[in-house]
C-alpha positions in Angstrom: -12.9 14.6 22.7 -11.3 17.8 21.5 -11.3 19.1 17.9 -7.4 19.2 18.3 -7.1 15.3 19.0 -9.7 14.3 16.4 -7.6 16.3 13.9 -4.5 14.8 15.0 -6.0 11.1 14.8 -7.3 11.9 11.3 -3.9 13.2 10.2 -2.2 9.8 11.7 -4.9 7.8 9.7 -4.3 9.4 6.3 -0.5 9.0 6.8 -1.0 5.2 7.5 -3.4 4.7 4.9 -1.5 6.4 2.1 2.0 4.9 3.1 0.6 1.5 3.7 -1.3 1.5 0.3 1.3 3.1 -1.9 4.0 0.6 -0.5 1.7 -2.2 -0.6 1.4 -2.1 -4.4 5.2 -2.4 -4.7 4.7 -5.7 -2.5 2.0 -7.2 -4.4 4.2 -6.6 -7.7 6.7 -8.6 -6.1 4.4 -11.2 -4.7 3.3 -11.6 -8.5 6.5 -11.2 -10.4 9.1 -12.5 -7.8 12.2 -10.9 -6.2 15.0 -12.1 -8.3 16.3 -8.8 -9.3 16.4 -8.0 -5.5 18.3 -11.4 -4.7 20.7 -10.3 -7.6 21.3 -6.7 -5.9 21.8 -8.1 -2.5 24.2 -11.0 -3.8 26.1 -8.4 -5.9 26.7 -6.6 -2.3 28.2 -9.9 -1.1 25.1 -10.8 1.2 23.2 -14.1 1.0 20.4 -13.8 -1.7 17.8 -15.1 0.7 17.8 -11.8 2.3 16.1 -10.6 -0.4 12.8 -12.2 1.1 13.0 -9.6 3.7 11.5 -7.2 1.3 8.2 -8.8 2.0 8.4 -7.4 5.6 8.7 -3.9 4.4 6.4 -4.0 1.5 3.6 -6.6 2.7 3.5 -7.1 6.4 4.5 -3.4 7.3 1.9 -1.9 5.0 -0.8 -4.2 6.2 0.0 -3.3 9.9 -0.1 0.5 8.9 -3.4 0.2 7.0 -5.0 -1.6 9.9 -3.4 0.5 12.7 -2.2 -2.8 14.5 1.3 -2.5 15.7 1.6 0.7 13.5 4.8 1.7 14.7 6.4 -1.4 14.1 4.8 -1.3 10.5 6.3 2.3 10.2 9.9 1.0 11.1 9.7 -2.0 8.8 8.8 0.3 5.9 11.6 2.8 7.2 14.1 0.1 7.1 13.0 -1.3 4.0 13.6 2.3 2.3 17.0 2.5 3.8 17.9 -0.9 2.2 16.7 0.7 -1.2 18.6 3.5 -0.8 21.7 1.2 -0.2 21.0 -0.9 -3.1 19.3 1.1 -5.8 19.3 5.0 -5.1 22.5 5.8 -3.2 23.8 7.4 -6.4 21.0 9.7 -6.6 21.3 10.9 -3.0 23.2 14.1 -4.3 21.5 14.8 -7.5 18.4 16.6 -8.4 16.1 16.1 -11.4 16.0 18.5 -14.6 12.8 20.1 -12.9 14.7 20.8 -9.5 13.3 18.0 -7.4 15.5 15.7 -5.3 16.1 12.5 -7.5 15.0 10.0 -4.8 12.2 12.1 -3.4 9.6 9.7 -3.5 11.9 7.0 -1.6 12.8 9.7 0.8 9.1 10.5 1.4 8.4 6.8 2.0 11.3 6.8 4.5 10.5 9.7 6.5 6.7 8.9 6.6 7.7 5.5 8.0 9.7 7.2 10.6 6.9 9.9 11.6 4.4 7.0 11.9 6.9 5.2 14.0 7.0 8.2 16.2 3.5 9.4 16.1 1.7 5.9 16.5 -1.5 5.1 14.9 -4.0 7.3 16.7 -7.5 6.7 17.6 -8.9 5.3 14.2 -6.9 2.0 14.4 -7.4 -1.6 15.5 -4.8 -1.3 18.1 -6.5 2.1 19.5 -4.8 5.1 20.5 -3.2 3.6 23.8 -2.0 0.6 22.5 1.5 -0.3 23.3 3.0 -0.3 19.7 0.4 2.1 18.4 
């Protein structure tokens, strides 16, 4: 085992854990307080309100997969898709705006989206339940 491959696997672990934990907080909030606001936004876009339940895929199931490193690529994609929906429903008007401090207004959501995509491309790494060579890891 080389230093480079160990460092790569540790980097993947850090990405998976931080994204999984931070997004899971949002999912736990929705479990505790409901998703009526999301259902309303979805209905406001002419879609069936029950599509709002898909938020649990991107904010509960996806993060758990990431944290465990089991089907981590799928977990990364679920988070990324969830963030694309968030951009569509909430953050679209912010896409071309900066904050007063010069940052991109939806930078946190953009970071979540891109980190999910990175994990989907990189896989889970060795420090995962799925192992380095798992089909979806």
